C-alpha positions in Angstrom: 0.0 -0.1 0.0 1.3 3.2 -0.8 2.2 5.7 2.0 0.2 8.8 2.0 1.6 12.4 2.5 -1.6 14.0 2.6 -1.4 16.8 5.4 -3.3 16.0 8.8 -4.8 19.7 9.0 -7.3 18.9 6.5 -11.0 18.4 7.3 -11.6 14.6 7.8 -14.3 14.6 5.1 -12.1 16.2 2.6 -9.3 14.0 3.7 -11.5 10.9 3.2 -12.7 12.1 -0.2 -9.2 12.5 -1.5 -8.0 9.3 -0.3 -11.0 7.7 -2.1 -9.8 9.3 -5.3 -6.6 7.3 -4.6 -4.5 10.3 -4.1 -1.6 10.3 -1.7 -0.2 13.9 -1.8 -0.8 17.5 -2.7 0.3 19.3 -5.7 2.6 22.5 -5.0 -0.5 25.0 -5.7 -2.8 22.7 -3.4 -0.1 22.7 -0.6 0.5 26.4 -1.0 -3.2 27.5 -0.4 -3.6 25.6 2.6 -0.5 27.0 4.7 -1.3 28.8 7.8 -0.2 32.1 6.3 -3.1 31.4 3.9 -5.8 30.9 6.3 -8.6 33.2 5.9 -6.9 35.7 3.4 -8.1 36.7 -0.2 -5.5 35.2 -2.5 -4.2 36.0 -5.8 -2.9 32.5 -7.3 -0.7 32.1 -10.4 -0.2 28.3 -11.4 0.1 26.5 -14.7 -2.5 24.8 -16.4 -3.0 21.1 -15.0 -1.5 21.8 -11.9 -4.5 20.9 -10.0 -6.0 24.6 -9.4 -9.9 23.3 -9.0 -9.1 21.1 -6.1 -6.6 23.8 -4.8 -9.7 26.5 -4.3 -11.7 23.7 -3.3 -9.3 23.1 -0.3 -8.8 26.8 0.4 -12.4 27.5 1.1 -13.1 24.2 3.0 -12.7 25.7 6.3 -14.9 28.7 5.6 -17.7 26.5 4.2 -17.4 23.5 6.9 -16.8 26.2 9.7 -15.1 23.4 11.8 -17.8 20.9 11.4 -17.8 17.7 9.8 -20.8 18.3 7.4 -22.3 21.2 5.6 -25.4 22.6 7.0 -28.7 22.4 5.2 -28.4 23.8 1.8 -30.0 27.5 1.3 -28.4 30.5 0.0 -24.9 29.9 -1.6 -21.9 29.7 0.7 -19.4 29.7 -2.0 -19.7 31.1 -5.9 -17.1 29.9 -8.6 -17.1 31.7 -11.7 -15.3 30.3 -14.9 -15.2 31.5 -18.6 -16.5 28.9 -20.4 -19.2 26.2 -20.1 -16.7 23.1 -20.3 -14.6 24.4 -17.6 -17.6 25.2 -15.4 -18.8 21.9 -15.6 -15.6 20.3 -15.1 -15.1 22.4 -12.0 -18.5 21.3 -10.8 -17.3 17.5 -11.3 -14.3 18.1 -9.2 -15.8 19.8 -6.4 -18.5 17.1 -6.3 -16.2 14.3 -5.5 -14.2 16.7 -3.1 -17.1 17.8 -1.1 -18.9 14.2 -1.5 -18.3 13.4 2.1 -19.4 16.7 3.4 -22.9 16.6 1.9 -22.4 19.4 -0.4 -25.1 20.2 -2.9 -23.6 22.0 -6.2 -25.4 23.7 -8.9 -24.0 24.6 -12.1 -25.3 27.5 -14.2 -24.0 28.1 -17.7 -25.1 29.2 -20.9 -26.6 26.6 -23.5 -28.6 24.9 -20.8 -32.2 25.3 -19.5 -32.3 28.4 -17.5 -35.6 27.6 -15.7 -34.3 24.2 -14.9 -31.3 26.0 -13.2 -33.6 28.4 -11.2 -35.7 25.4 -10.1 -32.5 23.6 -8.8 -31.5 27.0 -7.0 -34.6 27.3 -5.1 -34.1 23.9 -3.5 -30.9 25.5 -2.2 -27.1 25.2 -3.0 -23.9 25.1 -1.0 -21.9 25.7 -4.0 -22.8 27.4 -7.3 -20.6 27.2 -10.2 -21.4 29.0 -13.6 -20.4 31.2 -16.3 -20.3 35.3 -15.8 -23.3 35.9 -18.4 -25.6 33.2 -16.9 -24.9 34.0 -13.2 -25.4 37.7 -13.7 -28.9 36.9 -15.6 -29.8 34.6 -12.5 -28.9 37.4 -10.0 -30.9 40.0 -12.0 -33.8 37.5 -11.8 -33.4 37.3 -8.1 -32.9 33.3 -8.4 -30.2 33.3 -5.5 -29.2 35.7 -2.7 -25.3 36.3 -2.1 -25.7 38.0 1.2 -24.5 34.8 3.0 -21.6 34.2 0.7 -18.2 33.2 2.5 -16.1 32.7 -0.6 -16.0 33.8 -4.1 -13.7 32.3 -6.8 -12.4 33.7 -10.2 -10.9 30.9 -12.1 -8.9 31.8 -15.1 -9.5 35.5 -14.2 -7.4 36.9 -17.0 -9.3 34.7 -19.8 -12.5 36.2 -18.5 -11.3 39.7 -18.8 -10.1 39.2 -22.3 -13.4 37.6 -23.3 -15.2 41.0 -22.3 -16.9 39.8 -19.1 -15.5 42.6 -16.9 -18.8 44.2 -16.5 -20.4 41.0 -15.7 -17.8 40.1 -13.1 -18.1 43.5 -11.2 -21.7 43.5 -11.1 -21.5 40.1 -9.4 -18.8 41.3 -7.0 -20.6 44.2 -6.0 -23.6 42.0 -4.9 -21.5 39.9 -2.4 -20.7 40.9 1.1 -17.6 42.7 2.1 -16.6 39.9 4.6 -16.3 37.1 2.0 -13.0 35.7 0.9 -11.9 36.4 -2.8 -9.9 33.8 -4.5 -8.5 34.9 -7.9 -6.8 32.2 -10.1 -5.2 33.5 -13.1 -2.5 32.1 -15.2 -1.1 35.7 -16.3 -1.0 38.9 -14.2 -1.8 41.7 -16.6 -2.7 45.2 -15.6 -6.4 44.8 -15.6 -6.1 41.7 -13.3 -3.9 43.8 -10.6 -6.8 46.5 -11.0 -9.4 43.9 -10.2 -7.6 42.6 -7.2 -6.9 46.1 -5.7 -10.6 47.1 -6.2 -12.0 43.9 -4.7 -9.6 42.1 -2.4 -8.0 43.0 1.2 -4.4 42.4 2.0 -4.1 39.6 -0.5 -1.5 36.8 -0.4 0.3 36.4 -3.6 0.9 32.6 -4.4 2.9 31.8 -7.5 3.9 28.3 -8.7 4.8 29.5 -12.2 8.5 28.9 -12.6 11.0 31.2 -14.8 10.8 28.7 -17.3 7.3 29.0 -18.6 7.7 25.9 -20.9 5.8 23.0 -19.0 8.1 20.3 -18.1 6.1 17.3 -19.1 5.5 18.7 -22.4 8.0 18.1 -25.6 7.4 20.7 -27.9 8.1 20.0 -31.8 7.8 22.5 -34.6 7.1 21.3 -38.2 7.7 23.6 -41.4 5.6 22.7 -44.5 4.1 24.0 -47.5 0.7 25.6 -47.0 -1.0 23.1 -49.3 0.4 20.3 -47.2 -0.9 21.5 -43.6 -3.6 18.7 -43.9 -1.5 16.1 -45.0 0.9 16.9 -42.1 -1.8 16.6 -39.4 -3.0 13.0 -40.9 0.7 12.0 -40.7 1.1 13.3 -37.1 -2.1 11.4 -36.0 -1.0 8.3 -37.8 2.6 8.2 -36.5 1.8 9.0 -32.8 -1.5 7.0 -32.8 -2.2 8.7 -29.3 -4.9 7.6 -27.2 -6.4 11.1 -27.4 -5.4 14.1 -29.4 -6.7 17.6 -29.7 -6.2 19.5 -32.8 -6.7 23.5 -32.5 -7.9 25.6 -35.3 -8.6 29.4 -35.4 -12.4 29.4 -36.7 -15.4 27.4 -36.8 -15.3 27.0 -40.3 -11.8 25.4 -40.3 -12.8 23.1 -37.5 -15.8 21.9 -39.8 -13.7 21.2 -42.7 -10.7 19.5 -40.9 -13.3 17.4 -38.9 -15.1 16.3 -41.9 -11.9 15.5 -43.5 -10.3 13.3 -40.8 -13.8 11.6 -40.5 -13.7 10.8 -44.3 -10.2 9.5 -43.9 -11.4 7.1 -41.1 -10.3 8.9 -38.0 -12.6 8.6 -34.9 -12.9 12.4 -34.6 -15.4 14.8 -33.0 -15.6 18.5 -33.3 -15.9 21.2 -30.6 -16.7 25.1 -31.5 -19.2 27.7 -30.6 -21.4 26.5 -33.3 -22.1 23.3 -31.5 -24.8 23.2 -28.4 -24.1 22.0 -25.1 -25.6 18.7 -25.6 -23.3 18.1 -28.6 -20.4 19.2 -26.6 -21.2 16.9 -23.8 -21.6 14.2 -26.0 -18.2 14.8 -27.9 -16.5 15.1 -24.4 -18.0 11.8 -23.7 -17.0 10.0 -26.5 -13.6 10.9 -26.1 -13.5 9.8 -22.4 -15.1 6.4 -23.5 -12.5 5.8 -26.2 -15.1 6.2 -29.1 -13.4 8.6 -30.3 -9.7 9.7 -30.1 -9.2 12.8 -32.0 -10.9 16.2 -31.1 -10.7 19.1 -33.6 -11.4 22.5 -31.5 -11.2 26.2 -31.4 -9.6 27.9 -28.5 -12.7 29.1 -26.7 -14.3 25.9 -27.0 -11.3 23.7 -25.6 -10.5 26.1 -22.7 -10.7 24.3 -19.5 -11.2 20.8 -20.9 -9.5 17.9 -19.1 -9.3 14.7 -21.0 -7.6 11.7 -19.4 -4.9 10.2 -21.8 -4.7 13.3 -23.8 -0.9 12.7 -25.0 -0.9 14.8 -28.3 -1.8 18.5 -29.0 -1.4 19.6 -32.6 -1.7 23.5 -33.4 -3.2 23.1 -36.8 -3.0 27.0 -36.9 -0.3 29.1 -35.2 -1.8 30.3 -31.8 -2.3 34.2 -31.6 0.2 34.7 -28.8 2.5 33.0 -26.2 -0.3 32.7 -23.9 -2.3 30.9 -26.1 0.3 28.5 -27.0 0.5 27.7 -23.4 -3.1 27.1 -22.8 -3.3 25.1 -25.6 -0.4 23.0 -25.0 -1.4 22.5 -21.3 -4.2 20.5 -22.1 -1.5 17.5 -22.1 1.3 16.7 -19.9 -1.0 16.8 -16.9 -0.5 14.9 -13.5 3.2 13.7 -14.3 2.2 12.4 -17.5 4.2 13.0 -20.5 2.7 14.9 -23.5 3.7 16.2 -27.1 2.8 19.6 -28.4 3.5 20.0 -32.3 3.1 23.4 -34.1 2.6 23.2 -37.7 4.1 26.1 -39.5 3.7 27.4 -43.2 7.2 28.3 -44.4 6.4 32.1 -44.4 5.4 32.2 -41.0 8.4 30.5 -39.3 10.0 33.9 -37.9 6.9 34.4 -36.4 6.9 31.3 -34.6 10.4 31.6 -33.7 9.9 34.7 -32.0 7.0 33.2 -30.0 8.8 30.4 -28.7 11.6 32.6 -27.6 9.4 35.1 -25.8 7.6 32.0 -24.2 10.9 30.7 -23.2 10.1 27.4 -24.6 12.7 25.0 -26.0 11.4 23.5 -29.3 12.6 20.7 -31.6 12.7 21.8 -35.1 11.9 18.7 -37.2 10.1 17.2 -40.2 6.5 15.8 -40.4 6.7 11.9 -40.1 7.2 10.4 -43.7 5.1 7.3 -44.9 8.2 5.2 -44.2 8.4 6.5 -40.6 4.6 5.6 -40.0 4.8 2.4 -41.5 7.7 1.4 -39.3 6.0 2.4 -36.3 2.8 0.8 -37.3 4.9 -2.4 -37.7 6.4 -2.0 -34.0 3.0 -1.3 -32.6 1.7 -4.3 -34.4 4.0 -6.6 -33.2 3.8 -5.3 -29.5 0.1 -5.9 -29.6 0.0 -9.3 -31.3 2.8 -10.7 -29.2 1.3 -9.6 -25.9 0.3 -12.3 -23.7 -3.2 -13.8 -24.2 -5.2 -15.7 -21.5 -6.8 -18.4 -23.6 -9.3 -19.1 -20.8 -10.9 -15.7 -21.2 -13.4 -16.4 -23.4 -14.7 -19.7 -24.8 -16.3 -18.5 -27.8 -13.3 -16.9 -29.1 -11.2 -19.9 -28.4 -13.7 -22.2 -30.3 -13.4 -19.7 -33.5 -9.6 -19.7 -33.1 -9.4 -23.6 -32.9 -11.5 -23.7 -36.0 -9.5 -21.2 -37.9 -6.3 -23.3 -37.2 -7.8 -26.6 -38.3 -8.4 -25.1 -41.6 -5.4 -22.8 -42.3 -1.7 -22.6 -41.6 -0.2 -20.6 -39.0 1.4 -18.7 -41.7 -1.7 -17.9 -43.3 -3.8 -16.7 -40.4 -0.6 -14.7 -39.2 -1.0 -12.9 -42.8 -4.6 -12.3 -42.8 -4.4 -10.7 -39.3 -1.7 -8.3 -40.6 -3.7 -7.4 -43.6 -6.9 -7.0 -41.6 -4.9 -4.5 -39.0 -3.3 -2.6 -41.8 -6.5 -2.3 -43.8 -8.2 -0.6 -40.7 -5.5 2.2 -40.8 -5.8 5.2 -42.6 -3.0 5.8 -45.1 -0.3 8.3 -44.7 0.6 11.0 -47.1 3.3 11.7 -49.2 4.4 15.5 -48.5 5.6 17.5 -51.1 8.6 19.8 -50.2 10.7 19.9 -46.9 11.8 23.6 -47.4 11.8 26.3 -49.9 15.5 26.4 -49.9 15.6 23.0 -51.3 13.8 24.5 -54.5 16.2 27.6 -55.0 19.2 25.1 -54.7 17.9 22.4 -56.7 20.2 23.0 -59.6 23.1 22.0 -57.5 21.9 18.5 -57.0 23.4 15.7 -58.7 21.3 14.3 -61.6 20.9 17.9 -63.1 24.0 18.2 -65.3 21.8 17.8 -68.5 18.4 19.4 -68.1 15.6 20.9 -70.2 13.8 24.1 -69.6 10.0 24.3 -69.5 8.1 28.0 -69.3 5.2 28.6 -67.4 3.4 31.8 -68.4 2.9 33.2 -64.8 5.3 35.3 -62.9 5.7 37.3 -59.7 3.1 39.6 -60.9 0.6 36.6 -60.8 1.5 35.6 -57.4 4.0 33.1 -58.7 6.0 31.2 -55.6 7.9 28.1 -55.2 6.0 26.9 -52.5 3.0 26.2 -54.8 4.5 26.0 -58.1 6.2 23.0 -57.1 3.3 20.8 -56.1 1.5 22.2 -59.3 4.1 21.0 -61.4 4.4 17.4 -59.6 0.6 16.9 -60.0 0.2 18.2 -63.6 3.8 16.6 -64.7 3.3 13.3 -62.6 6.8 13.6 -61.4 8.3 13.8 -57.5 9.7 16.8 -55.9 13.2 15.3 -56.4 12.7 15.3 -60.4 12.4 19.1 -60.5 15.4 21.2 -60.6 15.5 25.3 -60.4 12.7 27.4 -60.6 13.3 30.6 -61.7 10.4 33.5 -61.5 10.7 36.5 -63.6 7.8 39.5 -63.4 5.5 37.5 -66.1 7.0 34.1 -66.5 8.6 31.3 -64.5 11.4 28.6 -66.0 11.5 25.2 -64.4 14.5 22.6 -65.0 13.6 19.0 -65.7 16.4 16.3 -66.2 16.6 15.7 -69.9 15.8 12.1 -69.7 12.5 12.9 -68.3 11.5 15.7 -70.3 9.5 13.9 -72.9 7.6 12.0 -70.2 7.0 15.3 -68.3 5.8 17.2 -71.5 3.2 14.6 -72.5 1.6 14.5 -68.8 1.6 18.3 -68.9 -0.2 18.3 -72.2 -2.7 15.6 -70.9 -3.7 17.5 -67.8 -4.0 20.7 -69.3 -7.4 22.4 -69.7 -7.1 25.7 -71.7 -9.2 28.3 -70.4 -9.9 26.7 -67.0 -9.8 29.0 -63.9 -7.7 26.7 -61.8 -4.3 25.2 -62.1 -5.1 23.3 -65.0 -5.6 26.2 -67.1 -1.8 27.2 -66.3 -0.1 27.0 -69.6 3.2 25.1 -69.3 5.6 24.3 -72.3 9.0 23.2 -73.5 11.2 26.3 -73.8 14.4 26.0 -76.3 16.1 28.8 -74.4 16.7 29.2 -70.7 15.8 32.1 -68.6 18.6 34.3 -69.2 18.3 33.8 -73.1 14.6 34.9 -72.8 15.4 37.9 -70.8 18.0 39.0 -73.0 15.5 38.7 -76.2 13.0 40.7 -74.1 15.5 43.5 -73.4 16.5 43.7 -77.0 12.5 43.7 -78.1 11.9 46.5 -75.5 14.7 48.7 -77.1 14.0 48.1 -80.6 12.6 50.9 -82.6 8.5 50.3 -82.8 8.7 47.2 -80.7 5.6 46.5 -78.7 5.8 45.6 -75.0 4.9 42.0 -74.3 1.0 41.6 -73.5 1.7 40.5 -69.9 3.1 43.9 -69.1 0.3 46.3 -70.2 -0.2 47.8 -67.0 -1.3 45.0 -64.6 -0.6 41.2 -64.5 -3.1 39.0 -66.5 -4.5 35.5 -66.1 -2.7 32.8 -68.4 -5.6 33.1 -70.5 -5.4 37.2 -70.5 -8.5 37.6 -68.3 -7.5 38.2 -64.9 -4.4 37.8 -62.2 -3.8 34.2 -61.5 -3.8 32.9 -58.0 -3.6 29.4 -56.8 -6.9 28.1 -55.5 -7.8 25.2 -53.2 -8.6 22.3 -55.9 -11.5 21.0 -53.5 -13.5 24.3 -53.2 -13.8 26.9 -50.2 -12.4 26.7 -47.0 -9.0 25.3 -45.7 -5.8 27.0 -44.2 -2.9 28.9 -45.8 -4.3 29.3 -49.3 -4.1 25.6 -50.3 -5.4 23.3 -47.6 -7.6 21.1 -49.8 -5.1 20.9 -52.9 -4.9 17.5 -54.3 -2.2 15.5 -52.9 0.1 12.9 -54.5 -2.6 10.1 -54.7 -4.8 12.5 -56.7 -7.6 12.7 -53.9 -9.8 16.0 -53.7 
């Protein structure tokens, strides 16, 4: 039996509840709020996400609520009020406090947006020791007289910085004004911006400052990785990350509801068990999604920042920032969904090439040491699959567990050899897994330096009739060439972009095949990449530029049509811009482009 290090100063009913949950010690923030110097005082607490803050403020206010007794008095008006920024966090807080105060006979009522307010008011009429809710809903109940805060002993503002950022300042102030001056105010905030300090100065008295956030703000149990990709490869990178890690639970962060909807649909189509969380989902839909993750019916959650705030998912080991966080604090909060309670987690940032500098600055500001690496390749994924399959298949099996399974196994053995059965098992396992993706390019510099690679001593030039004025860029020209010319990125040499035209090197032994494929995939007049004109060029970019200069200075010479004042479409209609092949939506201007396998 594990020796308990729980402090004996805890109320017996609280101590029993903690032991029932299997805990043998408190976290740093939990120990800090019950020290003698913190008794009865207002508190300002800064602690990292996942450090046990909910139990911490539950312990901090226990003596105030129990008042030296073993059980709470009959439920009437609230003794404690907990305010959280989102529905999910409020529901999570309510669950945690329910078990913490289960031995004390506590009645806890939760009031959040998206739930039936009439039902909530009915529950409040029956009395409550602790009320947990979101600012807007609590203010609404207060104005309607659903509860009386005159007997309140403690109020907790959980993630106060986030509530102020979300515009709840007026709601918070109105609620605080309705509480007695004798109440304790416990303010929990990951950061301490000026408006938090002002709020504390106005509503707290002689507050004790507690901080368990170290100088190194990066979470110690989280390994950060950064992967740079072409904008068109973001979706493929997500697929490969999920396949490589095969995490028990993973959460993918997007910036908007539309992108959550799009990525969720894409992953479900690919065979991933995924759910979505965003502001467009009702509370019942959110609850069902979270329950599916806890029950392991789903393993991937695609969410926006606000929808995922405060979510605590067991066995969450992978966080993927599909879109770059807006700042370092958002990065911390997102990543803090994993690496909890001593468990290890991985946070991955997928970064389009042009935004690498911004991410470098963000990581420096957050003092996070991140590993810059490449997206897992199909070969690496297959190797990981092989090892996982061997580990799973070679694990000990108790043959007496299920007589029916044993009978089926014996019948199979009587009709097939062991090798045939093992092969069928391997194929069945592989068929259940989504296929990994081939990524197009690892870095833009590889494109610009391609002419230095071996195998490009003898090359043929091809001309594309778009250039800088038509938004030509190697990051989308390279995948276009791969798709149209049926070649790999390693078979494309230098890409040289001019004002209104681009020249590309192809090894001469592949030039005929490349030219034939380009001709087959061309659709003259098309408004997408199939309408881009690509043709063999007998002269390279230097010779072509020289001819243009001669023509420009020749007497009576006309300017090329592409330079008549503005850039034109390859067909002379409008400026060409790369568009997602699959329609609207997507990230980075090319999220839904066709991949190497031709999938829309």
